[in-house]
C-alpha positions as CSV (number, residue, x, y, z in Angstrom):
1,M,-42.6,225.6,-91.4
2,G,-43.6,222.4,-93.1
3,Q,-42.1,223.7,-96.4
4,R,-38.9,224.5,-94.7
5,L,-38.5,221.1,-93.2
6,S,-39.4,219.5,-96.6
7,G,-36.7,221.5,-98.2
8,Q,-34.0,220.3,-95.9
9,R,-32.0,217.2,-96.6
10,S,-32.5,214.4,-94.1
11,C,-29.6,212.5,-92.5
12,L,-30.7,209.5,-94.3
13,D,-30.0,211.1,-97.5
14,V,-26.4,211.9,-96.9
15,P,-24.2,210.0,-99.5
16,G,-22.3,207.0,-98.3
17,G,-19.1,208.5,-98.9
18,F,-19.4,210.8,-95.9
19,L,-20.2,208.2,-93.4
20,P,-17.1,206.5,-91.3
21,Q,-15.9,203.5,-93.1
22,P,-14.4,200.3,-91.3
23,P,-10.6,200.3,-92.2
24,P,-9.7,197.8,-94.8
25,P,-8.3,194.4,-93.9
26,P,-4.6,194.3,-93.4
27,P,-2.8,192.7,-96.5
28,P,-1.7,189.0,-95.8
29,V,1.8,190.1,-95.7
30,R,1.4,192.3,-92.8
31,R,-0.5,189.7,-90.9
32,K,2.3,187.2,-91.3
33,L,4.9,189.8,-90.2
34,A,2.9,190.6,-87.1
35,L,2.4,186.9,-86.3
36,L,6.1,186.3,-86.8
37,L,7.2,189.1,-84.5
38,A,4.8,187.6,-81.7
39,M,6.4,184.2,-82.2
40,L,9.9,185.8,-82.0
41,C,9.0,187.5,-78.7
42,V,7.7,184.2,-77.3
43,W,10.9,182.4,-78.3
44,L,13.2,185.1,-76.9
45,Y,11.3,185.1,-73.6
46,M,11.7,181.3,-73.3
47,F,15.2,181.4,-74.3
48,L,16.0,183.9,-71.7
49,Y,14.1,182.0,-69.0
50,S,16.0,178.8,-69.8
51,C,19.4,180.3,-69.7
52,A,18.7,182.3,-66.5
53,G,20.3,179.5,-64.3
54,S,23.7,179.7,-66.2
55,C,23.6,183.5,-66.2
56,A,23.0,183.6,-62.5
57,A,25.8,181.0,-62.0
58,A,28.2,183.1,-64.1
59,P,30.7,184.5,-61.5
60,G,32.5,187.1,-63.5
61,L,35.6,185.6,-62.3
62,L,39.0,187.3,-62.2
63,L,40.5,183.9,-61.9
64,L,42.6,182.4,-60.0
65,G,42.3,183.7,-56.7
66,S,44.5,186.8,-56.2
67,G,43.1,186.5,-52.6
68,T,40.4,189.0,-53.4
69,R,36.9,188.8,-54.3
70,T,35.9,188.1,-58.0
71,A,35.3,190.9,-60.5
72,H,31.6,191.3,-59.7
73,A,32.0,191.4,-55.9
74,P,35.0,193.7,-54.9
75,P,36.0,193.8,-51.2
76,A,34.8,196.4,-49.0
77,R,37.6,196.3,-46.4
78,A,40.3,193.9,-45.3
79,P,39.6,191.5,-42.5
80,G,41.2,191.1,-39.2
81,P,44.3,189.1,-38.4
82,D,44.5,185.6,-39.5
83,E,43.1,182.8,-37.7
84,T,44.7,181.4,-34.4
85,P,43.7,177.8,-34.1
86,S,42.4,176.5,-30.9
87,R,44.9,174.7,-28.9
88,W,44.8,171.0,-27.9
89,P,47.1,169.1,-25.7
90,L,50.3,167.8,-27.2
91,H,53.2,166.1,-25.4
92,A,55.0,169.4,-25.2
93,A,55.4,172.0,-22.7
94,P,52.6,174.7,-22.5
95,A,53.0,177.9,-24.5
96,T,55.1,180.6,-22.8
97,P,54.4,184.4,-23.0
98,V,57.5,184.5,-25.4
99,A,55.9,181.8,-27.6
100,A,52.7,183.8,-27.6
101,D,54.6,186.9,-28.7
102,K,56.2,185.1,-31.5
103,E,53.0,183.7,-32.7
104,E,51.4,187.2,-32.5
105,A,54.3,188.7,-34.4
106,A,54.0,186.1,-37.1
107,E,50.3,186.0,-37.5
108,R,48.9,189.5,-36.9
109,A,48.6,190.3,-40.6
110,A,48.8,186.8,-42.1
111,S,45.5,187.1,-44.1
112,L,44.9,190.6,-45.1
113,E,44.6,189.6,-48.7
114,E,41.2,188.0,-47.8
115,P,38.2,190.4,-48.6
116,S,35.5,191.0,-46.0
117,P,32.3,189.1,-46.1
118,E,30.4,192.0,-45.0
119,A,30.5,193.3,-48.6
120,P,27.5,192.0,-50.5
121,D,27.9,190.6,-54.0
122,V,27.5,193.3,-56.7
123,P,25.7,191.7,-59.6
124,S,27.0,192.2,-63.1
125,P,24.8,193.5,-66.0
126,I,23.8,190.0,-66.8
127,S,23.1,188.9,-63.4
128,S,21.1,191.9,-62.9
129,F,18.9,191.1,-65.6
130,V,17.9,187.9,-63.7
131,S,18.0,189.3,-60.3
132,G,15.3,188.1,-58.1
133,S,15.6,184.6,-59.8
134,G,16.4,181.8,-57.5
135,S,16.8,182.2,-53.5
136,K,19.7,182.2,-51.0
137,Q,20.5,178.9,-49.5
138,L,22.7,177.8,-46.6
139,P,25.6,176.1,-48.0
140,Q,25.4,172.4,-49.0
141,A,29.2,172.2,-49.2
142,I,32.1,173.9,-47.6
143,I,35.8,174.0,-48.2
144,I,36.9,173.9,-44.5
145,G,40.8,173.8,-44.9
146,V,43.6,174.3,-44.9
147,K,45.2,177.6,-44.9
148,K,48.0,177.8,-47.6
149,G,46.8,174.4,-49.2
150,G,45.3,175.6,-52.3
151,T,41.6,176.6,-51.2
152,R,41.5,179.6,-53.1
153,A,42.5,177.9,-56.4
154,L,39.9,175.0,-55.8
155,L,37.2,177.4,-55.3
156,E,37.8,179.6,-58.2
157,F,38.2,176.2,-60.4
158,L,34.9,175.2,-59.1
159,R,33.2,178.5,-59.9
160,V,33.7,177.7,-63.4
161,H,31.0,175.0,-63.2
162,P,27.5,176.4,-64.0
163,D,25.9,174.2,-61.1
164,V,28.3,175.9,-58.4
165,R,27.5,179.2,-56.8
166,A,30.0,180.3,-54.1
167,V,30.8,183.3,-51.9
168,G,34.2,184.8,-53.1
169,A,35.2,186.2,-49.7
170,E,35.8,184.1,-46.6
171,P,32.6,184.3,-44.4
172,H,34.4,183.1,-41.2
173,F,31.0,182.5,-39.7
174,F,31.7,179.3,-37.8
175,D,34.9,180.7,-36.1
176,R,34.4,184.3,-35.9
177,S,30.8,185.6,-36.5
178,Y,28.7,182.5,-35.1
179,D,26.8,184.9,-32.8
180,K,25.4,186.7,-35.7
181,G,23.1,183.8,-36.4
182,L,22.3,181.7,-39.5
183,A,20.0,184.4,-41.0
184,W,23.0,186.7,-41.4
185,Y,25.0,183.9,-42.8
186,R,22.4,183.0,-45.3
187,E,22.2,186.6,-46.5
188,L,25.9,186.3,-47.5
189,M,25.1,183.4,-49.9
190,P,24.6,183.9,-53.6
191,R,21.2,183.1,-55.1
192,T,20.8,179.7,-56.5
193,L,18.3,178.0,-58.7
194,E,17.1,174.5,-58.3
195,G,19.9,171.9,-58.9
196,Q,22.7,174.5,-58.0
197,I,24.9,173.9,-55.1
198,T,25.8,176.9,-52.7
199,M,29.4,176.8,-51.5
200,E,31.8,178.8,-49.2
201,K,35.5,178.4,-48.1
202,T,37.1,179.2,-44.8
203,P,40.3,177.5,-44.3
204,S,40.5,178.5,-40.6
205,Y,37.4,176.1,-39.8
206,F,39.6,172.9,-40.1
207,V,41.7,174.1,-37.0
208,T,38.7,175.7,-35.0
209,R,37.5,173.3,-32.3
210,E,33.9,174.6,-32.3
211,A,33.4,174.5,-36.0
212,P,32.4,170.8,-36.4
213,A,29.5,170.9,-34.0
214,R,28.4,174.2,-35.3
215,I,28.5,172.9,-39.0
216,S,26.6,169.7,-37.8
217,A,24.0,171.8,-35.9
218,M,23.2,173.7,-39.4
219,S,23.1,170.4,-41.3
220,K,24.4,167.0,-40.6
221,D,24.3,166.4,-44.5
222,T,26.9,169.2,-45.2
223,K,29.6,168.1,-47.6
224,L,33.0,169.0,-46.4
225,I,36.3,169.5,-48.5
226,V,39.8,169.6,-46.9
227,V,42.9,170.7,-49.2
228,V,45.9,169.3,-47.7
229,R,49.6,170.0,-48.5
230,D,52.8,168.7,-47.3
231,P,52.8,170.2,-43.8
232,V,56.5,171.4,-43.9
233,T,55.9,173.2,-47.3
234,R,52.7,174.4,-45.9
235,A,54.4,175.9,-42.7
236,I,57.1,177.6,-44.9
237,S,54.4,179.1,-47.2
238,D,52.5,180.3,-44.1
239,Y,55.6,182.0,-42.9
240,T,56.3,183.6,-46.3
241,Q,52.9,185.1,-46.4
242,T,53.4,186.6,-43.0
243,L,56.9,187.8,-43.9
244,S,55.7,189.7,-46.9
245,K,53.4,191.9,-44.7
246,R,55.7,191.9,-41.6
247,P,59.4,192.0,-42.6
248,D,60.5,192.6,-39.0
249,I,59.2,189.1,-37.7
250,P,61.6,186.6,-36.4
251,T,63.4,184.2,-38.6
252,F,61.6,181.0,-39.6
253,E,64.1,178.8,-37.6
254,S,63.7,180.8,-34.4
255,L,59.9,180.6,-34.5
256,T,60.0,176.7,-35.2
257,F,61.8,175.7,-31.9
258,K,61.2,176.2,-28.3
259,N,64.7,175.4,-27.9
260,R,67.0,175.0,-30.9
261,T,69.7,173.1,-29.0
262,T,67.3,170.3,-27.9
263,G,65.3,170.5,-31.1
264,L,61.9,170.8,-29.2
265,I,59.3,171.9,-31.9
266,D,57.1,174.8,-30.8
267,T,53.7,173.6,-31.5
268,S,52.1,176.6,-30.0
269,W,52.9,178.4,-33.2
270,S,50.0,178.1,-35.6
271,A,52.3,177.6,-38.7
272,I,53.3,174.3,-37.2
273,Q,50.1,173.4,-35.4
274,I,47.9,173.5,-38.5
275,G,50.0,171.0,-40.3
276,I,49.1,168.3,-37.6
277,Y,46.2,167.1,-39.7
278,A,45.5,164.1,-37.7
279,K,44.8,165.8,-34.5
280,H,42.4,168.2,-36.0
281,L,40.7,165.5,-38.1
282,E,39.8,163.7,-34.9
283,H,37.5,166.6,-33.9
284,W,35.6,166.4,-37.1
285,L,35.2,162.8,-37.1
286,R,33.1,163.0,-33.9
287,H,30.4,164.9,-35.8
288,F,30.7,163.8,-39.4
289,P,31.3,160.4,-41.1
290,L,34.5,160.0,-43.2
291,G,32.2,159.6,-46.2
292,Q,31.2,163.2,-45.9
293,M,34.7,164.6,-46.1
294,L,36.9,164.8,-49.4
295,F,40.6,165.3,-49.0
296,V,42.2,167.1,-52.0
297,S,45.9,167.0,-52.6
298,G,47.2,170.5,-52.8
299,E,50.3,169.1,-54.7
300,R,48.0,167.3,-57.4
301,L,45.8,170.5,-57.6
302,I,48.9,171.9,-59.3
303,S,50.2,169.0,-61.3
304,D,46.9,167.5,-62.3
305,P,44.1,170.2,-61.6
306,A,41.5,168.3,-64.0
307,G,42.0,165.0,-62.2
308,E,41.5,166.7,-58.6
309,L,38.6,168.7,-59.9
310,G,37.0,165.3,-61.4
311,R,37.1,163.9,-57.9
312,V,35.5,167.0,-56.4
313,Q,32.7,167.0,-58.9
314,D,31.9,163.4,-58.3
315,F,31.9,164.1,-54.7
316,L,29.5,167.0,-55.1
317,G,27.3,165.0,-57.4
318,L,28.0,167.2,-60.3
319,K,28.5,166.4,-64.0
320,R,32.2,166.5,-64.9
321,I,32.1,169.7,-66.9
322,I,35.4,170.9,-65.7
323,T,38.2,169.0,-67.6
324,D,41.6,169.2,-69.2
325,K,40.4,171.6,-71.9
326,H,40.0,174.3,-69.2
327,F,43.5,174.6,-68.0
328,Y,47.0,175.3,-69.1
329,F,50.2,175.4,-67.1
330,N,52.0,178.9,-66.5
331,K,55.6,178.0,-66.2
332,T,56.4,181.6,-65.0
333,K,54.1,181.3,-61.9
334,G,54.4,177.7,-61.5
335,F,50.7,177.2,-61.3
336,P,47.8,176.1,-63.5
337,C,45.7,178.8,-65.0
338,L,42.3,178.8,-66.7
339,K,42.4,179.3,-70.4
340,K,39.1,181.4,-70.5
341,A,37.5,182.8,-67.6
342,E,33.7,183.3,-67.6
343,G,32.7,186.4,-69.5
344,S,36.3,186.9,-70.8
345,S,38.3,185.8,-73.8
346,K,41.6,186.0,-72.0
347,P,43.2,183.6,-69.6
348,H,43.4,184.2,-65.9
349,C,46.0,183.0,-63.3
350,L,46.6,183.2,-59.7
351,G,47.4,186.6,-58.5
352,K,50.6,188.2,-57.3
353,T,50.0,187.2,-53.8
354,K,50.1,183.5,-54.8
355,G,53.1,181.6,-55.6
356,R,55.6,183.7,-53.5
357,T,59.2,182.6,-53.5
358,H,60.1,181.0,-50.3
359,P,63.1,182.2,-48.3
360,E,66.0,179.6,-47.9
361,I,65.4,177.6,-44.8
362,D,68.1,175.7,-43.0
363,R,68.1,172.1,-44.3
364,E,68.6,170.7,-40.6
365,V,65.4,172.7,-39.7
366,V,63.5,171.2,-42.6
367,Q,64.6,167.8,-41.8
368,R,63.7,168.2,-38.0
369,L,60.2,169.3,-39.1
370,R,60.0,166.3,-41.4
371,D,60.8,164.0,-38.6
372,F,58.3,165.7,-36.4
373,Y,55.4,165.6,-38.8
374,R,56.1,161.9,-40.0
375,P,54.1,160.1,-37.2
376,F,51.2,162.5,-37.6
377,N,51.3,162.0,-41.5
378,L,51.2,158.3,-41.2
379,K,48.3,158.4,-38.8
380,F,46.5,161.0,-41.2
381,Y,47.1,158.5,-44.1
382,Q,45.4,155.7,-42.1
383,M,42.5,157.9,-41.0
384,T,41.8,158.9,-44.5
385,G,42.8,155.7,-46.4
386,H,44.9,157.9,-48.8
387,D,48.7,158.1,-48.9
388,F,49.7,161.8,-49.9
389,G,53.4,160.8,-50.4
390,W,54.8,163.6,-48.1
391,D,57.4,161.3,-46.8
């Protein structure tokens, strides 16, 4: 046995070539490429993280307010009938059943073009990439009015700003859905990053008696924006919108007067009542100082959109990013349009539901309305410290 053992080769005698050998060190070029790839990954991660705010802010607009939600947030359903403002005492006879019928006929379908706040925002592919970034906040600024004043255009212009995040649909929280609570309201808001402003717009707030106290209870620091327009033109535009949906409604002239012979204006009709801005403003000034409210001219929003947007950006404490270079005037529609929407190389204008042709109104009726609104306009100028030139 000892002979057999001595005849066998020992493990120690195996040639070195049969033992496992460590891999040769990578060439210098491969090491450099690996290091460069690692640095590129780090740089890409930092770049995407830094641009997350602007990506999240991109609204994917179908500008300028066709009365529908923006491209990334299509409506789920049309809302209910348009707002009927709370009434307040005027030196006029109380509304009669006939007046109520007239108002119902004129207002039942007035705002069907506004999408439902029930539908949550559907993120675009870019915003999906950064989904989870930021948090939902209650709005720090609200466009509270007025209907047919230019609120949709203002909101869509503002959404171009990277530090503004806004709900496309009108939430109608402080007038119709207040019983659902602030948690429900917050959930409607888009996600924002630090330094961004959350906004919404619901024009019926301005004429809702309960809205000032409710918004103040949410936050006394809320900034309020009111887009106002010549009340006579606004009333005709309001009627035109209703007429487009209810061609069988009475004429503008018959709805305007309680009695055409005496010339008594029917202030129970909301199209007339909304334009008495001074009366509505009194309710707001009981809860908010004038300095927390900005009054935007609907007329100048058309003739000088960059100028009005400059005032709004200053009021909100934002850098003036939206300027003349963003706009061009579309002569066909008679409205300014954005030269280039976010995420698109094409210009976008107000939709077909905006800029409708107004029906011909009797000149005498128009003059009667101007005489009616004149003292209220003058008081509004005094209250705001701003002459809007409607007379």
